[in-house]
DSSP file (Angstrom, degrees, kcal/mol; ACC not computed):
  #  RESIDUE AA STRUCTURE BP1 BP2  ACC     N-H-->O    O-->H-N    N-H-->O    O-->H-N    TCO  KAPPA ALPHA  PHI   PSI    X-CA   Y-CA   Z-CA
    1    1 A M              0   0    0      0, 0.0     2,-0.5     0, 0.0    85,-0.0   0.000 360.0 360.0 360.0 133.2  122.4  159.9  113.5
    2    2 A T        -     0   0    0      2,-0.0    21,-2.3     0, 0.0    22,-0.6  -0.954 360.0-167.0-113.9 121.5  122.0  163.6  114.1
    3    3 A I  E     -A   22   0A   0     -2,-0.5     2,-0.4    19,-0.2    19,-0.2  -0.903   2.0-163.5-110.1 133.5  122.8  165.9  111.1
    4    4 A K  E     -A   21   0A   0     17,-3.0    17,-3.1    -2,-0.4     2,-0.5  -0.957   2.5-165.1-116.4 134.2  123.2  169.6  111.5
    5    5 A I  E     -A   20   0A   0     -2,-0.4     2,-0.4    15,-0.2    15,-0.2  -0.981   6.4-175.8-123.7 124.4  123.1  172.0  108.5
    6    6 A D  E     -A   19   0A   0     13,-2.5    13,-2.7    -2,-0.5     2,-0.5  -0.956  10.3-156.4-120.8 137.7  124.3  175.6  108.6
    7    7 A L  E     -A   18   0A   0     -2,-0.4     2,-0.4    11,-0.2    11,-0.2  -0.949  11.6-175.9-112.0 130.5  124.1  178.2  105.9
    8    8 A E  E     -A   17   0A   0      9,-3.0     9,-2.9    -2,-0.5     2,-0.4  -0.988  18.9-143.3-128.7 124.8  126.5  181.1  105.9
    9    9 A N  E     -A   16   0A   0     -2,-0.4     7,-0.2     7,-0.2     4,-0.1  -0.719   9.8-152.5 -81.0 132.9  126.4  184.0  103.5
   10   10 A L        -     0   0    0      5,-3.2     6,-0.1    -2,-0.4    -1,-0.1   0.051  61.1 -69.3 -99.8  25.4  130.0  185.0  102.7
   11   11 A G  S    S+     0   0    0      4,-0.2     2,-0.3     1,-0.2     5,-0.1  -0.038 110.9  49.6 122.3 -33.6  129.2  188.7  101.9
   12   12 A T  S >  S-     0   0    0      3,-0.3     3,-2.0     1,-0.0    -2,-0.4  -0.905  87.4-101.7-135.7 165.6  127.3  188.8   98.6
   13   13 A V  T 3  S+     0   0    0     -2,-0.3    22,-0.2     1,-0.3    -1,-0.0   0.772 119.3  50.1 -58.3 -28.3  124.2  187.0   97.3
   14   14 A N  T 3  S+     0   0    0     20,-0.1     2,-0.6     1,-0.1    21,-0.5   0.431  96.7  76.7 -93.4   2.2  126.3  184.7   95.1
   15   15 A K    <   +     0   0    0     -3,-2.0    -5,-3.2    19,-0.2    -3,-0.3  -0.905  57.4 148.8-121.4 106.6  128.7  183.5   97.8
   16   16 A N  E     -AB   9  33A   0     17,-2.1    17,-2.9    -2,-0.6     2,-0.4  -0.980  29.0-156.0-137.7 147.4  127.4  181.0  100.3
   17   17 A R  E     -AB   8  32A   0     -9,-2.9    -9,-3.0    -2,-0.3     2,-0.5  -0.986   4.9-164.4-122.1 133.9  128.7  178.1  102.4
   18   18 A V  E     -AB   7  31A   0     13,-2.9    13,-3.0    -2,-0.4     2,-0.5  -0.979   7.1-161.2-114.2 124.3  126.6  175.2  103.6
   19   19 A R  E     -AB   6  30A   0    -13,-2.7   -13,-2.5    -2,-0.5     2,-0.5  -0.931   2.0-165.8-107.5 124.6  128.2  173.1  106.4
   20   20 A I  E     -AB   5  29A   0      9,-2.4     9,-1.9    -2,-0.5     2,-0.4  -0.950  14.2-176.1-109.5 121.4  126.7  169.6  106.9
   21   21 A S  E     -AB   4  28A   0    -17,-3.1   -17,-3.0    -2,-0.5     2,-0.8  -0.940  27.0-147.3-124.4 140.1  127.8  168.0  110.2
   22   22 A N  E  >> -AB   3  27A   0      5,-3.1     4,-1.9    -2,-0.4     5,-0.9  -0.915  14.1-164.9 -99.4 107.0  127.3  164.6  111.7
   23   23 A T  T  45S+     0   0    0    -21,-2.3    -1,-0.1    -2,-0.8   -20,-0.1   0.687  84.3  59.0 -71.4 -16.3  127.2  165.4  115.4
   24   24 A D  T  45S+     0   0    0    -22,-0.6    -1,-0.2     1,-0.1   -21,-0.1   0.862 121.0  23.6 -76.6 -36.8  127.6  161.8  116.3
   25   25 A T  T  45S-     0   0    0     -3,-0.4    -2,-0.2    60,-0.2    -1,-0.1   0.498  98.2-127.4-107.3  -6.5  130.9  161.4  114.5
   26   26 A N  T  <5 +     0   0    0     -4,-1.9     2,-0.3     1,-0.3    -3,-0.2   0.746  62.9 139.2  61.8  25.3  132.0  165.0  114.5
   27   27 A K  E   < +B   22   0A   0     -5,-0.9    -5,-3.1    58,-0.2     2,-0.3  -0.761  25.4 171.9 -96.8 147.0  132.6  164.8  110.7
   28   28 A S  E     -B   21   0A   0     -2,-0.3     2,-0.3    -7,-0.2    -7,-0.2  -0.968  21.5-153.3-148.8 164.9  131.6  167.7  108.5
   29   29 A V  E     -B   20   0A   0     -9,-1.9    -9,-2.4    -2,-0.3     2,-0.5  -0.997  12.5-143.0-140.3 139.4  131.8  168.9  104.9
   30   30 A D  E     -B   19   0A   0     -2,-0.3    12,-3.2   -11,-0.2     2,-0.5  -0.908  14.5-165.7-104.0 127.6  131.7  172.5  103.6
   31   31 A L  E     -BC  18  41A   0    -13,-3.0   -13,-2.9    -2,-0.5     2,-0.5  -0.955   6.4-153.4-113.5 128.7  129.9  173.1  100.3
   32   32 A Y  E     -BC  17  40A   0      8,-2.7     7,-3.0    -2,-0.5     8,-1.4  -0.880  11.8-168.5-107.1 131.8  130.4  176.4   98.5
   33   33 A F  E     -BC  16  38A   0    -17,-2.9   -17,-2.1    -2,-0.5     2,-0.6  -0.947  20.3-157.9-121.9 137.5  127.8  177.7   96.2
   34   34 A S  E >  S- C   0  37A   0      3,-2.7     3,-2.3    -2,-0.4     2,-0.4  -0.969  83.5 -45.3-106.7 112.2  127.8  180.5   93.7
   35   35 A Y  T 3  S-     0   0    0     -2,-0.6   -19,-0.1   -21,-0.5    -2,-0.0  -0.536 126.1 -26.1  56.4-115.9  124.1  181.4   93.5
   36   36 A K  T 3  S+     0   0    0     -2,-0.4     2,-0.5    -3,-0.1    -1,-0.3   0.324 118.3  99.5-105.5   7.3  122.6  177.8   93.2
   37   37 A T  E <  S-C   34   0A   0     -3,-2.3    -3,-2.7     2,-0.0     2,-0.4  -0.822  71.2-131.0-101.9 127.3  125.7  176.1   91.7
   38   38 A I  E     +C   33   0A   0     -2,-0.5    -5,-0.3    -5,-0.2     3,-0.1  -0.624  35.3 162.7 -75.1 127.3  128.1  174.1   93.8
   39   39 A V  E     +     0   0A   0     -7,-3.0     7,-2.7    -2,-0.4     2,-0.3   0.454  56.8  32.3-123.6  -7.7  131.6  175.3   93.0
   40   40 A G  E     -CD  32  45A   0     -8,-1.4    -8,-2.7     5,-0.2     2,-0.4  -0.998  47.8-162.7-154.9 149.4  133.6  173.9   96.0
   41   41 A V  E >  S-CD  31  44A   0      3,-2.6     3,-2.5    -2,-0.3   -10,-0.2  -0.980  75.4 -45.2-132.2 117.5  133.8  171.1   98.5
   42   42 A N  T 3  S-     0   0    0    -12,-3.2   -13,-0.1    -2,-0.4   -10,-0.0  -0.424 125.7 -23.7  53.4-123.7  136.0  171.9  101.6
   43   43 A N  T 3  S+     0   0    0     -2,-0.2     2,-0.4    -3,-0.1    -1,-0.3   0.297 119.2  98.5 -99.3  11.5  139.1  173.4  100.1
   44   44 A L  E <   -D   41   0A   0     -3,-2.5    -3,-2.6    30,-0.1     2,-0.3  -0.821  53.2-178.4 -97.6 133.6  138.7  171.9   96.6
   45   45 A C  E     -D   40   0A   0     -2,-0.4    24,-2.5    22,-0.3    -5,-0.2  -0.952  26.7-105.5-137.5 159.1  137.1  174.0   93.9
   46   46 A N  B     -e   69   0B   0     -7,-2.7    24,-0.2    -2,-0.3     2,-0.1  -0.328  41.4-102.0 -70.2 149.7  136.0  173.8   90.3
   47   47 A I        -     0   0    0     22,-2.3     2,-0.8     1,-0.1    -1,-0.1  -0.431  56.1 -88.2 -63.5 155.0  138.0  175.5   87.5
   48   48 A N        +     0   0    0      1,-0.2    -1,-0.1    -2,-0.1     7,-0.0  -0.581  60.1 156.1 -77.5 108.9  136.2  178.7   86.6
   49   49 A E        +     0   0    0     -2,-0.8    -1,-0.2     2,-0.1     2,-0.1   0.194  64.2  53.1-107.7  10.2  133.6  177.9   84.0
   50   50 A W  S    S-     0   0    0      1,-0.3     2,-0.0     2,-0.0    -2,-0.0  -0.168  96.1 -48.6-125.5-146.9  131.5  180.9   84.8
   51   51 A S     >  -     0   0    0     -2,-0.1     4,-2.0     1,-0.1    -1,-0.3  -0.215  52.7 -98.7 -90.4 177.7  131.8  184.7   85.3
   52   52 A T  H  > S+     0   0    0      2,-0.2     4,-1.5     1,-0.2     5,-0.1   0.784 121.0  63.7 -66.5 -26.5  134.3  186.8   87.1
   53   53 A T  H  > S+     0   0    0      2,-0.2     4,-0.9     1,-0.2     3,-0.4   0.949 107.7  39.7 -62.7 -48.5  131.7  187.1   89.9
   54   54 A T  H  > S+     0   0    0      1,-0.2     4,-2.3     2,-0.2     3,-0.3   0.863 108.9  63.9 -66.4 -35.4  132.0  183.3   90.6
   55   55 A G  H  X S+     0   0    0     -4,-2.0     4,-2.3     1,-0.2    -1,-0.2   0.832  95.5  58.6 -57.0 -33.9  135.7  183.6   90.0
   56   56 A K  H  X S+     0   0    0     -4,-1.5     4,-1.3    -3,-0.4    -1,-0.2   0.909 107.6  45.8 -63.9 -41.9  136.0  185.8   93.1
   57   57 A L  H  X S+     0   0    0     -4,-0.9     4,-2.1    -3,-0.3     3,-0.3   0.921 111.0  52.6 -65.6 -43.5  134.5  183.1   95.3
   58   58 A L  H  X S+     0   0    0     -4,-2.3     4,-3.2     1,-0.2    -2,-0.2   0.882 106.2  54.5 -59.9 -37.9  136.8  180.5   93.7
   59   59 A N  H  < S+     0   0    0     -4,-2.3    -1,-0.2     1,-0.2    -2,-0.2   0.840 107.8  50.1 -64.7 -32.8  139.8  182.7   94.4
   60   60 A E  H  < S+     0   0    0     -4,-1.3    -2,-0.2    -3,-0.3    -1,-0.2   0.875 115.2  42.5 -71.9 -37.2  138.7  182.8   98.1
   61   61 A I  H  < S-     0   0    0     -4,-2.1    -2,-0.2     1,-0.3    -3,-0.2   0.951 139.4  -0.5 -72.9 -49.8  138.4  179.0   98.2
   62   62 A E     <  -     0   0    0     -4,-3.2    -1,-0.3    -5,-0.2    -2,-0.2  -0.819  58.4-175.5-146.1  99.2  141.6  178.2   96.3
   63   63 A P        +     0   0    0      0, 0.0     2,-1.0     0, 0.0    -1,-0.1   0.772  68.9  85.3 -67.6 -25.0  143.7  181.1   95.0
   64   64 A D    >   -     0   0    0      1,-0.2     3,-1.8    -5,-0.1     4,-0.3  -0.682  64.2-163.6 -82.5 104.8  146.1  178.7   93.2
   65   65 A H  G >  S+     0   0    0     -2,-1.0     3,-1.1     1,-0.3    -1,-0.2   0.760  85.2  65.5 -60.7 -26.2  144.5  178.1   89.8
   66   66 A K  G 3  S+     0   0    0      1,-0.2    -1,-0.3    -3,-0.1    -2,-0.1   0.714  97.4  55.4 -69.7 -20.0  146.7  175.0   89.2
   67   67 A K  G <  S+     0   0    0     -3,-1.8   -22,-0.3    -5,-0.1    -1,-0.2   0.480  84.5 106.8 -91.5  -3.3  145.0  173.2   92.1
   68   68 A R    <   -     0   0    0     -3,-1.1     2,-0.2    -4,-0.3   -22,-0.2  -0.415  58.0-146.7 -77.7 154.8  141.5  173.6   90.8
   69   69 A V  B     -e   46   0B   0    -24,-2.5   -22,-2.3     1,-0.1    -1,-0.1  -0.727  16.5 -94.7-122.8 165.8  139.7  170.6   89.3
   70   70 A T     >  -     0   0    0     -2,-0.2     4,-2.2   -24,-0.2     5,-0.2  -0.256  43.0-103.7 -72.4 166.5  137.2  169.7   86.6
   71   71 A R  H  > S+     0   0    0      1,-0.2     4,-2.7     2,-0.2     5,-0.2   0.896 120.3  54.1 -59.7 -43.6  133.5  169.4   87.3
   72   72 A D  H  > S+     0   0    0      1,-0.2     4,-1.9     2,-0.2    -1,-0.2   0.899 109.6  47.3 -59.7 -42.2  133.6  165.6   87.3
   73   73 A V  H  > S+     0   0    0      2,-0.2     4,-2.1     1,-0.2    -1,-0.2   0.910 112.4  49.9 -66.8 -42.1  136.4  165.5   89.9
   74   74 A L  H  X S+     0   0    0     -4,-2.2     4,-2.4     1,-0.2    -2,-0.2   0.928 111.2  48.0 -62.7 -45.3  134.6  168.0   92.1
   75   75 A L  H  X S+     0   0    0     -4,-2.7     4,-2.2     1,-0.2    -1,-0.2   0.852 110.2  52.4 -66.5 -33.9  131.3  166.0   92.0
   76   76 A A  H  X S+     0   0    0     -4,-1.9     4,-2.2    -5,-0.2    -1,-0.2   0.902 110.8  47.8 -66.0 -40.5  133.1  162.8   92.8
   77   77 A E  H  X S+     0   0    0     -4,-2.1     4,-2.8     2,-0.2     5,-0.2   0.887 109.1  54.7 -66.3 -38.7  134.7  164.5   95.8
   78   78 A L  H  X S+     0   0    0     -4,-2.4     4,-2.6     2,-0.2     5,-0.2   0.939 109.6  46.4 -58.0 -48.9  131.3  165.8   96.8
   79   79 A E  H  X S+     0   0    0     -4,-2.2     4,-2.4     1,-0.2    -2,-0.2   0.918 113.4  49.2 -61.4 -44.4  129.8  162.3   96.8
   80   80 A K  H  X S+     0   0    0     -4,-2.2     4,-1.9     2,-0.2    -2,-0.2   0.932 113.7  45.2 -61.2 -47.4  132.8  160.9   98.7
   81   81 A R  H  X S+     0   0    0     -4,-2.8     4,-2.5     2,-0.2     5,-0.2   0.898 113.1  49.4 -67.4 -41.2  132.6  163.6  101.4
   82   82 A L  H  X S+     0   0    0     -4,-2.6     4,-2.8    -5,-0.2     6,-0.2   0.917 110.7  50.6 -64.5 -42.0  128.9  163.4  101.8
   83   83 A N  H  <>S+     0   0    0     -4,-2.4     5,-2.3    -5,-0.2     4,-0.2   0.885 110.9  50.1 -60.8 -38.2  129.0  159.6  102.2
   84   84 A D  H ><5S+     0   0    0     -4,-1.9     3,-0.8     3,-0.2    -2,-0.2   0.932 113.4  44.0 -66.5 -45.8  131.7  160.0  104.8
   85   85 A V  H 3<5S+     0   0    0     -4,-2.5    -2,-0.2     1,-0.2   -58,-0.2   0.897 114.8  48.9 -66.0 -40.3  129.7  162.6  106.8
   86   86 A L  T ><5S-     0   0    0     -4,-2.8     3,-1.2    -5,-0.2    -1,-0.2   0.441 110.7-126.0 -81.9   1.7  126.5  160.5  106.5
   87   87 A D  T < 5 -     0   0    0     -3,-0.8    -3,-0.2     1,-0.3    -4,-0.1   0.760  47.9 -82.8  63.9  27.9  128.5  157.5  107.6
   88   88 A N  T 3 <S-     0   0    0     -5,-2.3    -1,-0.3    -6,-0.2    -4,-0.1   0.814  70.3-173.8  48.7  37.4  127.4  155.4  104.5
   89   89 A R    X   -     0   0    0     -3,-1.2     3,-1.2    -6,-0.2    -1,-0.2  -0.324  31.6-136.0 -66.3 142.6  124.2  154.5  106.2
   90   90 A K  T 3  S+     0   0    0      1,-0.2    -1,-0.1     4,-0.0     4,-0.1   0.603  94.2  84.6 -72.3 -12.2  121.9  152.1  104.5
   91   91 A E  T 3   +     0   0    0      2,-0.1    -1,-0.2     3,-0.0     2,-0.2   0.741  65.4 100.3 -64.7 -20.1  118.9  154.3  105.3
   92   92 A I  S <  S-     0   0    0     -3,-1.2     3,-0.1     1,-0.1     4,-0.1  -0.497  95.8 -94.9 -65.9 132.0  119.8  156.3  102.2
   93   93 A A    >   -     0   0    0     -2,-0.2     3,-1.9     1,-0.1    -1,-0.1  -0.176  43.3-106.1 -54.6 133.5  117.3  155.1   99.5
   94   94 A E  T 3  S+     0   0    0      1,-0.3    -1,-0.1    -4,-0.1     3,-0.1  -0.367 104.3  20.1 -61.6 133.8  118.7  152.4   97.4
   95   95 A G  T 3  S+     0   0    0      1,-0.3     2,-0.5    -3,-0.1    -1,-0.3   0.329  92.8 120.8  89.4  -7.9  119.6  153.6   93.9
   96   96 A V    <   -     0   0    0     -3,-1.9     2,-0.4    -4,-0.1    -1,-0.3  -0.800  49.9-154.1 -92.6 126.6  119.8  157.3   95.0
   97   97 A R              0   0    0     -2,-0.5    -4,-0.0     1,-0.1    -3,-0.0  -0.816 360.0 360.0 -99.6 137.9  123.2  158.8   94.3
   98   98 A L              0   0    0     -2,-0.4    -1,-0.1   -19,-0.1   -16,-0.1   0.455 360.0 360.0 -81.2 360.0  124.4  161.8   96.4
């Protein structure tokens, strides 16, 4: 399995996207970070629990506030998407949760 990881700054220090791609399956996931905090997965984003600065990034990911989700839902989606990209391989250490 070949994994490619790309980091893209989206204009300011607090707005970054990390794309994790499995080049064997052509599957990928986009992770959005405000500073060091993950706030979005693909087009799904967290409700704003932070400042207006993070809110600007959230507005770029999902402008419709009604479509934003709680932290638990976002983290569950993160785990699901990472498992899909990583193809649920058994090489991942047993007992380690993504």
